[in-house]
N, C-alpha and C positions, 0 to 999 in steps of 0.2 A: 504493498501500502503506501502511494506518493506526499511522505511527512506534506504538511499545509505547508509548512517555515521553510520550504525548500521551492513555491508556487513568486511567481508571480502577479498583482493581483490587477482585476479588472472592476471598476464600479462602475455602475448606474447610477446617472444622478438625472432628476425627474421632477417637471415642476409643474405647476398651472398655477395663472390667477386669472378668474375670471371681473371683468370689471365695469364698472359707468361711469366713467369721466365724462363728459359732455359734451357735446360737437352740436353746433349749430347749423342749422341747413345752409348757409352763406360760407361756412369752412368744406362742408364737400363739395366741394366745385366742380368736380369731375367724377365721373361716372362709369370707371369700363366692366362689362359684361364680364361676367364668369363663361373662365374657357370649361369646364364640366358645367354640362344641364339637370344630366342624367349619369345615371352608373350602368354602364355595360361592360358583358362578356370579363377581361381576370377583374376591370375596377367592379363587378359588381362580386365577386367573385370574396375582392379586399373588403371589403364594408361587410358584405356579411360576416365575414370571418371575423374582423375586427368588433360584430357588432354582438357576434354569439361571447366571444372572448369579453369583451364587459359585462353581460350580464351571467357567466360563470364567474368574473369574480368579484362582482360584489353577491356571489349566491355561498362565495368564501369567506368575504369578511360579514357578512352576516351570520356565520357563525360564532365570527370570535365579536365584534363590538354590537355592543348593544344602545347604544347612542348615537349620536347625528354621526352622519359619513356623508365623504365628497371625493371627491378625484380624475379624473384622467383618466377614460379606456383609454380613448384615439394617445393619447401623450406614450401611456408605457408599450402600446403594441408599433410607433413608431420605434422606440427606444431599444425594443427587445427583436422587432424586424431585422434591427438595422444589428444588432449583436448577433442574431442567427446568422447573418449569414455569416458568420466567421464561425460557426458552429458546424464539426465534424462528427460522421456516428449512433453513439446511442444519442449522445446529446443532443443532437438536432433531433433525432425523432421526438423526444420529451419534449424540445421545445415548441413544434411542428404542432402537435398535438395540445396543448396546452393550447401556445395560443389562437386555435382553432383555423390553421391556415388552411382556403382552401385553392389555394392558387398556387402551378407550380413556382417553383424557387426563381427563375430571373422572372419570369413574366410578374414576379408578387412584387419585387423589390420594382421595378420598373412600374406597375400599374400605381405604388403607393406611393413612391415618389411623383406622380404625376395628379395622384390626389392630394400627395402636398401643396404643392406647388400652386393650384387651383383652392384652395381652402387659405394659402400667404400671399390670396392677392391680390390683384388693386385694393390700396387701402382706401381711397373715394369710397366706401361706402354708409350702406346707415349702421352702422357693424364695424367693430374690425378683429379680429382672429391673426397670430403673427405665431410661428411656428417656425420655431429654430432649435437647430441638430450643429452641435459639434464635436469637436473631437480631441479631447488633450493629451498627449502624450507625451510620452518620456521622450525627451530628447537623446538622440543619439542611437536609440534605440530601433531594432530593425521589427519594421514592423513590415507585414505582407499588399505590397503593390496593388493586387486586384485586390485587396478590401480595400483602400485607404480610396482606390478610384470607384469601387463600388456607392462607399460611404459621401462618398466628393457629389457624385452624378446622379445617384437614386435618390439621396437625402440630406441633400445642401450639406453633409457637414467636417468641414476642411478638420484639416490636423495644423492641430495649432499646437508645436516641440512646447516640456515643459518641466521642472525641476524634480522632480517626484524625490528621488535618492539625493539627494543633495540638501534640502529646503519641503516636507511634506506640508508643515504649515503654510511657508509661503504658498506654495501651487494650493493647500485648500482656498484657499483665502482667495486668489485670482482664479477658480473655479465658481467661486460662492459672489465672488465681485459680476461676473458674467452672469450668473442666473440672474441676479438683481437689476442688472440694468437690461437685461429681456426681460423681465416683470414688473418696472418701471415700478421700483423698488419695493412689491410686494412680496416679494421671498428672501429673507435674508438667509443667509448659515445655515443652506443644505446642507450642504455637509459637515457634520462633525467631524471631530478632532479622531476619532476613533473608524472612521472610514476612508481616512490617507495616510497612506505611512511610505515608510523611507521602502514595500517590496511593491507600491502602486505600480503600471507603470500605463496605464489608461483608465481613463473616463470619458465614460458614454455619454452625452448632455443630451437633455430635452428643455428647452422651456415653450410653453406654452401661454400667450396673455388675451383673453378676451374682453371689449366690452360692446355693449352694446344699450340703445335704449330700447324700450317698450315702442315695439306701431303704434298703442294707445294710452299714455303714461298715467299712471294713475296722479288723480290732486290731491297731493303731501293735508291739503286743510280739509280733504274726507279719512285719514288718517286715528282711526280712534281705537283708548285703553278695551282688547278683546281678551278674550281668556280662550286657552286653548289647554287644552285634555291631555295629557301626557302619560296616563292612565287613571283607572277606576280613582284610581286614592291623591292624586299629582291633579291639578291646575295650572300655572302660568300664566302672567297678563304678562300683552308682548301687545306692540305696533299695529295692527292689523289695521291692510290695507285695500281700501275698496271701490271698488267702480259701481255705479251707477246703470240701472240696464241697460244693455248694450248683447251686438251680435258678437258670441264667442265660436269657438270648434268644442264642441262636448260630445263625448260617448260612453263606451259601456259597459260592463257583463258581470256575473253575478261575485266575483271579487274589487270589482274596480271602481269607478267613475277616472274620467280623463279629461282633461282640459287642457287646449292649443295658446297656450298665448306669445305671438310673437311678438317681434325684436323686428326693425324698423327696415325697410325692402322685402322684409315675408321670405327668406334664406335662411334663417336660421329659428329659431321656436322652444321654449319651453314647452314642457311637456310633464303635469303635474299629473300622479299618480296617485287619487287617495280611496281607502282601502274605506267600504261600504262602512263598517263600528270601528274603532280603532283597534278593540280587542280583536281583532281582523288579521292583523297585522302581521302578525310571524307566519299565520296561517298560507296569508297570500303570496308572503314573497318565498316559502316554499312551492309552490308553484310554481311562479312569475317565472312566463320562456321568450326570448323572440319575437315566436312567433307569434303572442298572447300583445306581445308590445306594436306589432307589423300587425295583429287585425286589433288592433283599434286604436292603431292611427287610419288608417284603412276606411275604420265605418266611423270616421271624423265628421259633424255635421254641424252645421252654425245657428244657434239656436241662443232669442234674447235671454239672459240671463241679468246676474248678477256677479257679481265674485269680491271673493275677501280675500285675502293673501295674505299670510305675518312678513314682516320687515324682516331677516334675520341673519346670519355672519355664520361660516361655518370655517379655521383654522383646524386643518386635520393630514397628520402622518401616518400617511397610509402603511404600515407590516407586511410591505411588500418577499421580502426575500419569505416568511413564511408563507404566505399566501403561497406564492407559485410553488412550492416545494407540497405545499398540501392539495396543489391540485395534480402535482404530477412531475414538478421538474426538479425529481429525488435527488438525479446524477449531472445536474448543471454545474451548483456551485461547488466550489471548491476544488473538485475534482473532473468540470468537464472537460471535451475536448475543443479544443476554443483554436485548434492549429491555423486553423488558414485567417486569424490575424494574426500572429508570433506563435515561434517557440517558447512552452516551455511558460505560458499564462491559464489563469484560473481565472473566471469569475466568482468575485470574493462578496460582491454588496449590490446590495440595488436599496436605492431610496427613493420615495417621494412620496410630494406634499405639497398641499392643494389650501387655495384661499377662494370662496367665495363670501359674495354677499351680494344681498335682496333689496330693491328699497324700489322708492318712489316711479320711476326716472330709470327704470332700467335691469340691470344683473351682475353683478362677480362673478354669476353660475348662472349655472338654472335651477329653479325653484317647480315638484311638479309634483302631485296627484292628485286627482280626480275627485272630482264628489257625486254624488244620485244627479241626474239627470233634471227629475224631478219635481228637486226640493223645491218648496215656497218658499223659500227665507234663499234662493238662491245657492249659488256655491261659496259656499265656506270650509276655506283648507284650515279647521281649526282641529283636529289633531296628527299625530304621524304620518306623515307624509312622503312616496315616490318623488328622487324629482330628476331628467333628462335632460341637454340637451342637441337638440339634435342637427343637423346640414339637412332640410329639406332637399336639396336637389338634388345629393348623392345619397340623404339616409343615414349613412355618415353618428352613429351615438359619440358625441364629441366628452362630453361629463353629466356625473350620474352621480344621485346623492340620495343622502338620506337624514330627515330631518325628523324628530324623535321630541327636542323641547328645541324650538329657536331664544328660549332664552337661556340656555347655556355661554356658558364661556369659553 
């Protein structure tokens, strides 16, 4: 058995920020069309696989976490898709299975690259979604040219030489500074002191920043202090945003009601999934599948109603390594075969931090969960719910979360 102290480390760093930095109409002086307007062939396979992974990872997290949850499955798929390009043998097989890859390798990387380029395309939209990838590699270390070319061409991830061996603290601070810059200062100190050592040879970093305004903003003067039912015995008072009678896309099944809240330009939207009773949340989570989500989306119909949604913030650090091992990456960390990246290295660590804020103007994440379509009092999100933000043009689930207590720190 290969001793761990002989291995040179790879770390994966992922960060997600969703924000509501307002932009006036005058600032959006040009609007370029999206290059991709539908998911077809290999792209459809990438989107479908990413979305399967999103629900699979959430299923694992809901077993480990009882409180608020927020993460970007798209960010994780992007970083691990890039890492998968350097894997061989059983390591590659386990990653392919856990990541739910539906497309052959060459086509997968090209299609994923096209998808990211489109999502992170023109700046002047009704929303901004920026995706940044970078390789921070030990200077003078021999990485495979083929891997570096694929990472740069498909994932837009250039190699930046850095000296982990001489000064791991300075190297860590440099990576953290890049993350902070890419996330507008919302995510700081992504990598901790233990994440980077003198043995680290490569950090594969991904950062996503999203800011958007609602297509129809909530009036702050209509926000009121309302009750949120955490469970049978616990209620909290939270700022509850409201919109008077208007037309919103809604759907329901025996488990949940769904509400779609579009952002400006109607290309990205939040989908709120609200269990019919709060005591059915765990029951709903156990039966939640991508097929159910797709069916709810397909059945969304406009309806006149009043909606009430809590304001909330979530800062979340995902136990990513443990979750992925539980999902089946049992031979990937510490002893996996990443010889297509370089000789003598192993994936040692993976970390993901995310931050979301939802308010009257828009979102730093997306909120989700639905109410019963025939509620006379309107669609009131006053109990634990799930939410996701999805790109409507390709169907990509970008962010996914659960709010059990919007008043929690």
